[in-house]
N, C-alpha and C positions, 0 to 999 in steps of 0.2 A: 504494500500500500504506500502511495506517495502522499506527501503533505498536502498537495493540491486537491486530494480526494476528501480532505477533512476541513470543515469549517472550524477554524481555531476558536471561534466564540463558543462553540459547543463544549470545548474542553474546560472553559471557565465554569459552565453549568455542572459539568462532570465533577470538577474539583470541589465545588461548593456542596454538591450532594454528598460527597465523601465526608465532608466536615459536619454538615448540618443534619443530614439524613431525613429532612423534611422539605417537601416541595414548597410549602408556604414560606418557610424561613429563607430558602434560597431565592425565591421570588422577591421577597422583601429586601434581602441583602443586595441583590443585583439590580433592583429597581425595575423588575419585570412583573408581568401578571403570571398567575399560576398556570393558566393554559399555555403561555409562552414557554415556561420552564418544561412543562410536560411535552410540548411539541419538540423542544430541543432534545430532550432525552429520547424521544421516539426516533428522531433523525439520526442520533448518534448510535442507537441500537441497530438501526438498519445499516449504517455505514460500517460498524465494527462486527456485525453479525453476532451479537450477544445481548442478553437481557440487561446486563450491567448492574441493575438494581432491582431487587425483589421487594414488593410491599409487604411488610410484616407489622405486628402489633408494636414493635419497637421502632418503626420507621422504615426507611428505605435501606435495606441491607445490600452491600455490594456482592456481586457474584465473585467466584475465584478469579475470573479474568479481570474484572474491575479492580480487585485487590492487587492483582499483579501490575496493573497499569498505574495504580495510585501514586507510588513514590516517584517514578520517572516523570509523570505528567506534572505533579506538584512541584518537583524540582525545576522542570523546564519553565513553567509559568513564573516561578519565583525569580529565576534568572532573567527572564524577559522583563518582569516588573522592575527589578532592581536596576537593570540596564537603562530602562526608559526614565527612571526617576533619579538616576545617579547624576549629580552635578559634578562635572570635571572641576578639579581644583588646581591651582597653581601655587606652589610653595617657593616663594622667592629665596628663602634662606638656604635651600638645598638645590635649587635649579641650576643647571648648566646651559640653559637655553641661550641662543644667540639671536638677538633682535636686529632687524635692519630698519633704519630710519632715514628718510629722505629730508634733507635740509640744505639750504644754501650755506656757503661758507660763513657768511655774516651771522647766521643762526648758530652754526657750530661754535663760533667764538663765544657767544653769549650763553648757550644752553649746556654745552658738553662739560665744562669744568665742574659745575655744581651737580649735574646729573651723575657724572662718574663718581664724584665724592659720595653721593647718596647711595649709589649702587654698592660701593665698597662697604658701606655700613649695613645695608639691609639685604643685599643679594650679591655676595662676593663671587659667586660662580657664574653670574649672568654677564654676558659680553654684548657689545654693540658694534654694529657696522653702519657707517653713514654713506649715503649715496647722494651726489648732487642732484637736485631736482630739475636741472636744466640739461642733463646728459642722458636722460631716459624718457621713454613715453610713460609718464607717471601713472596715468589712468590704467593702461594695459598691464604695467608691472605690478601695481597694487591688486588689480583684479586677479592676476596670476598667483598672488600670495608671496611674491618675491620681496615685497616691501611691507613691513608691518604698519608703520605710521609715517605720515608726512607732516612737516611743520613749516608754516610760512603763509604768505599771501598767495593762495592758489585757486583762483576763480574757475579753473578748468575742472576741478573736482566737485561735481554737483550730483547728478543722478547716480544712485548706487553707492554714495558715500555719506558717512556721517561726519560732522565736524563739531568742534568745541572751541569756544573763544578762550585764548590764553591771555593775551595782553594787547594793549594799544600803546602806540608810541609816536612821538614827533620826530622830525628830522632836525638835526642840529649842525652847526658849523664847528669843525674840530681842527685843532692845530697844536703845535708844540707849546709846552710851558715856556714862558719868556718871550713868546711871539709879540711883535709890536702891537697886535690887536687884542692881546689878552686883557681881560678886565674891563673891556669896553663893550658897549652895545654897538655891534657892527652895523653900519649903514649899508644900504644897497649899493651906493657908490663905492665904498671901501671893498665890499664883496666882489664887485665887478672888476676893480682895479687889481685885486690880489691875484697871485698865481695859484692855480688849482691842480689837484690830482683828482681824476674822475674814474670811478669804477664802471667799466662797461659790462653790464650783466643782462644781456637780452633775455626776455621772458620772465623777469623777476619784478617784484614790486619796486625795487630800487630803480630799475631802468625807467619805470613810469614816472618817478619823481624827476629824473633828469629830463625826460621829455616834457614834463610840465614846466620846468624852469625855462626850457627853450621856447615853449609856446607862449610864455609870458613876455617874450622878446628880450629876455635877459641874456647877455652875452658874457660868458666868463673867459678869463684868460687861462685856457687849459694848457698846462705845460706837460702834463703826463696823463696817459690813459692806461689803466691796468685792467686785466680781465677778472679780477677777484679782489676780495678784501684782505686776503692773507698778509700782503705786504704793506698795507696802508699804514699800520701803526709804525712800522720801521721807517717808512718814508717820511711820515710827518715828524717823527722825533728828531730827524737830522736835517730838516729843511724848513723853509718858511712857507711851504705850500699849505693850502686849506683843502678840506674835504667835506662834502655833504654826506652825512652818515646817519643811520638810525640811532636814536638816543641810547638804546640798550647796548648797542655795539660800542658807542662812545664811553658808556659807563664801565664796560669790561676792559677797555684799552687805556683808560685814563691813567691808572696807577702804573701798570707794567711798562708803558712806553713814555711816561711823564708827559701826558698830553692834557689839554684843556679844551672845553667846548662851551659855546654860548648859543643862545636862541638864534634860530636861522632868520636872516633878514628878509627872506622870501616867504610869503604866506603859502604854506603847503598843508594839505590835509593830513590828519592823523591816519596812520595805517593800523589795521587789525591783523594780528598774527594768530592763526588758528592751528589746531591739531586735527588731522584728518585720518580716517580709517575706512576701509571698505566694509560694506554691509555684511559680508559673509563672516567677518571676524568680530562683529558687534558684541556677541556674547561669549567670545573665546576668552577664558579666564586670564591667560597670560597677557593678551593684548589689553584687556580691561585693566589689569594691574599696572602695566607700564604707562598707559595714558593717564590713569588716575595719579600715578606718582609724578609725572611731568606736570600735571595741573596743580598738584599740591605744592610743587617747588616754584612754579613760574606764573600761575594764574594771577591776574590782577585781583580777583576776588578770593583767591586761595580756597576755592570751593572744592570739596572732595568729589 
């Protein structure tokens, strides 16, 4: 006999009859009518070619064949029930899982030091890999499960993705400590006359800010263009160049590179940085844990 020959719902009735021995009790327990329970027993008798239960003064007594089936069917149903009800768990303290996060280099500078420090405390076996969000098809890569989380200003991640707001920030004007413009409110004229280093980062929120400055008709004296933020701190610390950077990046670089920053003379909109994940990992415990940890560390609201 094959499984597709048996309606598995009938086995639930069979198992309860073994326990209760009364049709009325089984019907009440399963939320069925007594005729429905009797009908189910009739169908199972026909399928298994055995009476299975005999009506006696003590209730429905199982036949030898039913008694033989009792333990394996009860065990199988219990296994199925436990499997369906089991909630997978993630134990950060003992896990050796490797997570992949997509973030721009400016995000890596701000997020990774504090995140790695926290992981060392609560999940010493967990490791991270970062992937630039401009070098992959982020949507397809996350759909394929190759990237667990993405952080940034990523309007292309809409249908099929969840997102959570982390923080909002302004753009500031940054330069070395001791710069002639330090301690002053920089005027638009001073901003335009100064020498600038610009980060060319197509497809990112930062590139949109540069485009906005250009659309306002503001012409900077751009002396250097670099493809990423990694070298900006080093460059500013030894030159009189200015850079337009996100405030959180400026906060992270100020002390290590002995830099200073002031309010930007150009009116620019605040940007929102979100954390994104694909719908298929929405309830995956490890993913839930990591994104909650990141929100705990960096969210403006510090909401769990």
